[in-house]
N, C-alpha and C positions, 0 to 999 in steps of 0.2 A: 249413530253415536250420540251419547249424552255426556254432559259434564259431571254428572253425579251418579253414584251407584244406587242399587236398590231397584225396586219394581217401577214400571212406567205404565200408565193407564191412558188410553185415548178415550176422550169423552165427546159424544155428539151433543153439541150445544143446542139449546132450545131456540126455535124460531117463532115469530109471531104467526098468526093465521088470519083468516078472513072474518073472524069475529073477535071481539074484545073479551079477554078473560084474564084472570089474575088469581092471586092467592096471598095468604099471609100466615105466618107462624110466629108464635111467641112463647117463650119458656122463661121461667124465673123461679127463684127461691130466695128465702130470707133466713137469717140466723135462727129465727124462731122455729123453723122447720128442720133444723139440724140437731142431732143428738150430740151430747158431750160425753167424752170418756175421761174427764178429769176426776180422779179419785182422791180420797184423803191421803192415800199413800204417796201419790205424785205431789200433792200439795205439801206434804211433810218434807219432801226432797227439794222444795223451793220452786216448783213449777207453778206459775200464777195462772196460766191459761194454756189450753191445747190449741193445735192448729185448727182454725175454724174458718168458716166462710162468712165474709161480711156482706157481699152482694154478688148476685149472678143474674144476668138476663141475656137473652138471645132473641132478637127481633129481625124478621126477614119479610119482605114484601116483593111481589113480582106482578108485572102487567105486560100484556102483549096484545097485538092487534094489527089491523091493516092501516097503512098509510094510503095505499091505493090498492083496491081489491084486485086479487089475482096477479099482482105485479110487485108490490113493495110492502114489506111488513117490518114491524119492530118488536123487540122484546127488551124490557128493562127490569132489573132486579137490584135490590139493595138489602144489605144485611149489616147489623151492628150489634156489638155485645161486649161484655166484660165478665171476668171472674176474679173478684177481689177476695184475697185470702189473708188471714192474720197469721203471722209467723210466731210460733210459740217461743217464749224465752228471749225474745229480741225486742228492744225498745229504743226509742229516740234518746239522744243524749241530753240530759237536763242542763248540762253545762255548756252546750254548743254556743250560746250567745255571749258567754262570759269568758270561760276558759276551755276552749274546744280541744286543747291538748289532753285534757283529762275526761274521763267518762263516768257518768253516774246515770243509771237507767231511770227514765221517766216512766214510772209504772202506769201512768194515765194515758200514755201514748205508745201502744204496741206497734211494731213494724207491720205494714200492710203492703202486700203485693197487689198492684192495681193496674194491670195491663188493659188495653182496649184494642178492638179490631173493627175495621169498617170495610165495606165492599160496595162499590157502585159500578154496575155493569150495564152497558148498552150494546145491543146487537141489532143490525139492520140487514135485511135480506132482500135481494132483488132477483126477480125471475125475468131474464132477458132472452126470450125465445127458449131454446133448450138449455142455455147456460144459466147457472145459478151463481150469484156472487153474494158473498156475505162479508160483513165487516163488524168487528166487535172490539170494544175497549173496556178494560176493567181497571178502576182505580181503587187501591187498597191501602189507605193510610192507617198504619198501625203503630203501637207503642209497646215496647217491653219495659214496663215501668214499675218499680226500679229493676234494672237488669241484675240478674244473678242473686236476688235476695233469697229465693227459696232453694238455691243450689250453691251454698257457700263453698269456697275453696278450702280443701282439707277439713271440711266440717266445722270451720271456724266462722261463726256468724259475723256479719258486718252491720254496724249501726246504719239505719236507713239513710241518714243524711250523708253518709260516706259512700253510698252507691251512686250510680248514674242512671240516666234515662236514655234509652235507645229509641229514637223516633224514626220510622221508616216512611218518609214522605218527601217528594212524590215517589210512589211505587205503582207504576202503570204497565199493564200488559195489553198490547194491541195485536189483533190477528185479522188477516184478510185471506179469504179462500175463494177459489173458483172451481166449479165442477161442470163437466160437459159429457153427457152420455152419447158417445159416438155411435154406439149400436146397442143392441140388447145384451151384448156380452163384453163390451169394451167401454170403460169409463175413464175420462181424462180428468185429472185433478192437479191443482197447483195452489200454492199458498205461501204466505210469508208472515212471520211472527216477530215482534220486537218487544223488548222489555227495558224499562228504565227504573232503576232503584237507587234511592239516595238515603243514606243513613246519617242522622245527626245525633251526636252524643251530647247530652246536657247534664250539668250538675243539678243536684236536687235543690229546690228553692229554699229548703231549710238551712242551707249553708250561709244565707245572708249575703250572697254575692261575692264572698271571698273565695280564695283558692285554698281549700283545706288540704292538709296532708294526712293520709291515712296512717294511723298509729296502731300497732299490735300490742295489746296488753298481755305480756308473756307470763305473768304470775298466775293467770287462770286459763291460758291457752297453750 
């Protein structure tokens, strides 16, 4: 039984071996590598910029090897990345510092969705006779920042400083597993998994430390 619907996949995690080995992957792109579909017709209708990418990168490294040959191994992996996107037609409020009740778009500061994700995983495997015992811990501090910027409610955009940041930290998954081949046809397995997740919601720093009240401008929405 599972607490959520949809498909479920069982994954055999990597173990270290009797030799040290590792790998690394890196992917990135920049705005200069992205085409623009901003046409004169769209500009005539008041659109200043289209949805575009500001920054993207994805870096992952992994290393595994023996702690004690033929008995104890480790495997470590780390991954971090971000996909920063500019939201078309949405800007910071130029009047936030003086009269935040009113809104005037600051065309020099478009709204930017800037989440980040991290993953640090460590796995240790012990061969104790015929029994194999493995223990792994994965820490995944992430941020949905700012939350809901690209998916506005009722298609009404929210000024960036009126949104919030959802920080997920600590977010840790630990798993311990034991296997024992009782015979060529019978395998005993046991395990336990625990998860700790904490979500902290923060106001955007552009609010200046005050408690702003969201205001819906009904003449244009």
